[in-house]
N, C-alpha and C positions, 0 to 999 in steps of 0.2 A: 503496499499498498504504500506508495510512493509519496512526498510531497505533502501537504495541508489536506487531508482527507481527512477530519473528524467528523465532516456530514457526510461520510459511509460508513461511520460504526453506527452498532444497533442506538436507539432513542433514548435507552436505561444508560451507556455507559454514556452519551454526550450530558444526561442532566449528571450523574456522578463526576462528571471531568469538572462539568461547571462549580458542582460543590465543593470537589477536594480543592480545585483555583480558588475559588474565592473563599475557602476555609484560610487558605494558607495568604490570602492580603489582608483577610481580617487577625489573623496571628499576629502577622509582622506588625502590623497598626498597633496594638492591644502591648508588645512587649515593647517597641519603641515608645511609643507615650509615656511607658512608664519605666524607661529604665537613663540610668546615668552614667553617659559616656563619658570615657579618661579616652588621653592619647593612648597611651602604654597599653591600652585595650586594643585598640586600630592597630600597635606596632605588633602584637603578640600573632594577631588575624594575619595579618602581613605575611608576616616569617611561616606558620602552618600551612596558609595558602601556597605559599613561595614555595615549600615545600614538596608538596601536594603537586604542584605542578612540575617543579622538578623532576620530581618518582613518574608521572606521564612521557615529559620528555626525552627523559633516558631510557625509554620503555618501551616507547611506539616507536615504527619505525616506517613513518608516509600514515598507513593508515592499523586501522587495527583486524588483525585478521579472522576472518572469518570461523565462528565458533568460541571465537572469547569473547563472554558477555560479564566477566566479571573482573573488578579490579579490586584492587585496596584503598581507594579511596574515603572508603568511611576511618581508618586509621589514622587519618588529620582531620577527618570531622569528628570526633568524638572527643579530641582533646579539646577542639571550637566550642562544643557542648559543655563542657565541662568548667572550664577555667574561663571563660568569659559569658556575659550576657545572654539571655535567650536570642536577642535579636539578632545576634550573627549566626546561633546554630540555622534561624529559619532561611536565609539570606545568603549560605555559604552555598548552600542548592544550587543558586543560581546560575553564579563563574564556573563552578565545576560542572552544570550540565552548556554550558557554552564553553570550556574548554573541551569537552570531549566532543563537541557537535562538529568542532572546528581542527581540530588535534587529534583525535582518533576517528571520527567515523561518522560521516553525516547518519544521521537519524531519522525517522517518521515524527515531524515536528508534532505534533501534538503528543506525541508518545515522550520526547524530552520535557515539554512543557510540563504534561503529566508527574513524570518521576522528582523532578523538580520540587515542585509541591508539595506530593506525597512525602518526599525525602526532607522537606524544610517544616513540615507538619512535624514526622517524626521525632526530628532532630530538637526540633525545640521544644515541643511535648518533653522530652525527655530530659532537655537543660532544665525547661522547667521543675521540674522534678527535684533534680539535683539542687539546683538552688532554695527549693524551700526547705530540704531536709539539712539548709547548710547553717549550720551553730548561727544564734543570733550575735553577729559582731564581727564572725569569722570570714575572710576569703576563701575562695575555693583551694588556693594553695597553700594558705597557711590551715586550712582543713588539712587537706592530705599529709602534708608536713606535722601536724600536729597529732594527730589523730589518725594515723595511718591505717590500720589494721580495719577500723570505723569506714572512712572513708574511701578506701578503695572496695570496700562490699557494696555501699553506696551506690560507688561508680558503677562499679559492675552491674549490677542491679538496673540504672536508667541508662546505661550501654545499652545491657539486651532488651529493656524498652523502646529503644529508638527502630532497633533492628526487629520485633514481635509488630509493630504497628506499621511500619514501612512495609513488613513482607507484606501485613494485610492489606493493606490501599493497591500493592502491587498484585496482589493475588486476586482481591475484586475485578479491577480492573482487567485482568486477563480473561476470567472468568464471565466476563459483563459483555468483552468486545467479541469472544472467542466460544460457546457451549459446551465445546467438543470440550473443551481444558478442564480437569478434573481437580476438583481440591486437591483430593490428596499428591497430585502431583507435584501441582500448583505451590502444597505448605509442609509438604511431607518428603521434600527430596531429600535425601541422607548426605549428599555431597552439598546442598544449599545449606545446610544445616552446618554442617562441619567448616566452610567458608565462613558463615555468620557470626558461626562461638572465635573464628579467628580472626576476624577484622575485628570484632568488641574485647577481645584479649590486649590486643595489637596498641587497638587504640589505647584501652584503658592504660596498659602499660606509659606509651608518650606523654598521658598526661600529666602521670606520675613523675614519667620525666623532665615534662616540660617546670613543672610544680616547683620542680629540683633547682633548674635554671633553664632559661631556654636555650643557653648554647648545648645543653642535649640535645636541641632539635637536628642541627648538624651530625652528632656524632650517630645519633639513631636512622639516619636517611639511608646507610648504606645496607644495614639488616632488612628495613623495609623492599630496600630499590633489589633484594635479593629474593627474598618474599612473592616479591610482585614478580619476579620474572617468573621462578618455579610456579606458581596461580599460574602465570598463562602459558606456559608449557606444557602443566596437567592438564589444562582446555583445549590446549590444541590436540594432543592424545587421545582426549575423549571424543574432540571433536571429529577426529579419524576415524572414532570406532562408531560411529554414529548414522544413521542415515534423517538429511534437514527435515527430510517433508513427514516424519512420524514421531520421530524420537526414539527410535529402536537402534537395537544395532543391525548394524547396516552386511550385505555379505559376508563382506570376507571376516568381518571381527563374529556373525554367528557362525560360523564354520569353524572359528578358532576353537570360542568357546564349546562347541557340540562335540570337535573333535580331539579334546582335555575332557569334557565329561562319557565320551567311549572308551577312552583310556581307561580310567576311575571306572569304570563299570566292566571290564573285563580281568582288570585286576583285584577288585575285589568280586567279579563272580555276581552282579547285579543287573536287572533288567533294563533296559534304555528301548522309549520310544522315538520316531519322526514324525511328524504333523507338516503335513505342505498344506496350507490354506491358501483357496484363492476364490477372489472377490467375481461374483456372476454381473455378468453383465454393465463393467465396470466401462467399457468404451463406450454404451449405449450414453450412462452416466454423464460423461465427459462430453458428448453429442449433444445432449438435448440440452444443461444445463453448463456446460464450460469446465473450462480445467479448474480454474479456481473452488469451483464445487465440486470436482472429484478429488483435489489435494485435502478439501474439508476432509471430507467420506473418510480417504483415506486414514486418518488421524483420529475420525472417531473410529474404523476400525479397529486401529491399532490400539487406542485405548478397552475397549471392549473385550480384546483379546487377551489385553495383559492384567483385567480386571478376572479373570476367570480362570488363568495358571495361577501353579502353586508357588510361593515365594522361591524357591530353587528350581524354577523352567527357566528355558532360556527361549524367548522372541527374537524372531528378526524379520526386517523387512527383505526378503529376496532378490524382490527385481520386480517394476511395474506393479502388480496387483497381486502379485505373492506376497504370503509369509510363511515361515518355517521356523516349528517350534522342535526344541530336543524337551526330551521329558525323561530327567534319569530316575530310576528306582520305579517307574512305571511297566508295567506290564501286559498286555495286549487289553486285556478285560481294562483296569483301571484306561488306559490312552485311548479306548474307545468310549470311553465315560468321560473321561475332557474334552475329549472333540465334539463327541453331543454338547455338551454343557459349555463350549465355544460358540457352536455354529449357533444354538438358540439365542444366545447371548445379542450375537449381531443380527441375527432377523431379529431382538427385538427393539432393536437403536434406530431409530429415525430421526433426520438433519431437516431441521425446517428452515426455510426457507422467506421471503419475503412473498405479502399475497395471498397466504396462504398454504404455499405451496411446502411440502414435503416430498425425503429420498427417503424413502427405506431400501434399504441393502440386506445382500444374504452371502454366506459365502459356502464355498464345494471344499471339502474336507479329504485329502486320502494321508492313511495314516503304515505305516509299518517298523515293526517289531524287530530287534537284534537279535542276531541268530537264528529267530524264523527266516528274517524275508532277507537276511542280508548279515556280512561281518565288517561292514566298515562301511562310512559316511556316502560315501559316493552311490553303493550296492541300497541301503536304506533312501536317501531321496530318491534315485531310478526308481523302487519300489511303488514308493509314497506317489510316488506323482503318476506310476501308472493306475494307484487307485483314482487317485484325485480325478483324472479321467473318466474313470469309471463313474464317479460319481456324478460328473457332468452331463456324462451320458442318459445315466439313467435319471436326469430333471433337474438337478443340483439342487444346491441345500440343502443336502444331505453329506452324510461320514461315509467314504469305501475306506476298507482297510486291503491289503496287498493280498491276492490268493497266496 
């Protein structure tokens, strides 16, 4: 969705957008009229913002590589929220957003605006909470130095509150803009939670270091740079294994995981099954509704399949409208039950479009079991593929087992 295309988003998202952006402006006005600002606070903010800017410049080459969506900017925004009046916390998201737009990667404008407003509200709220808990007559730095245990514990609590509020805003917007996005994937992604904890911890450590002396900022810059580079590399590795349209493992990554599970099954004398699921009449969906709707259908089917699997199963997009699943510790009976559950879940999935139009989808599934239908992954995929075409020939929207 290139450019400023807010008008093309769902009406409920547009309303939420207005509320959040309006809330950020209101919060800024309230904090600005109640704050007494000093030159030293502006200087500290400039140093912290400059450190974040330098961190971006030293870790970005031209434009952000595809697949890199997270950074450590919160590590510099949390000290602003803890050590400076709340108005700084609300406004800091704006120059950082502009910096990412200009120096990192141009993004959809309304998303940048919404993100800056959401981050501003989250950081401003956490900053307000920390200053409310501050002992009377004591500065934030004085509290950290005088009562480090209590102050740091409070700082961690407020930093976590910033992260939680921001995550809720972003997840709500994603859900309103795209109903196929699941709350579980948006809020309880293990990798995102780990990164949130890392950012919060790093930010609080920087705040403590700044409370001791602002000279700690240039000392802390190299370690933060190293963490930033490590984060970029980890995201690029993950992106190289991920299908961009569905968020699932791509064909190469799925095959790697499947081969690993097959070796484990042989070593431990356990059962294993492979499924191939193919969307029925997907070309007709693309021809009738367009490829953008087709992409949304792929995303919804991926979510439905993932929700019906066990935690240790591996689902991937094999190509086009085909999905592959490896089922460790599943014999023929259990594999058939899982495949039938997946078929039923997809058949119950409905994509609602404008003007009351809906898109219904079904899948045909082929199944093969280790040793019964093959001894390696190539054999199992070939047998499952034959079973898949048998299911399609028998009328589609059904499960077929290899002979």
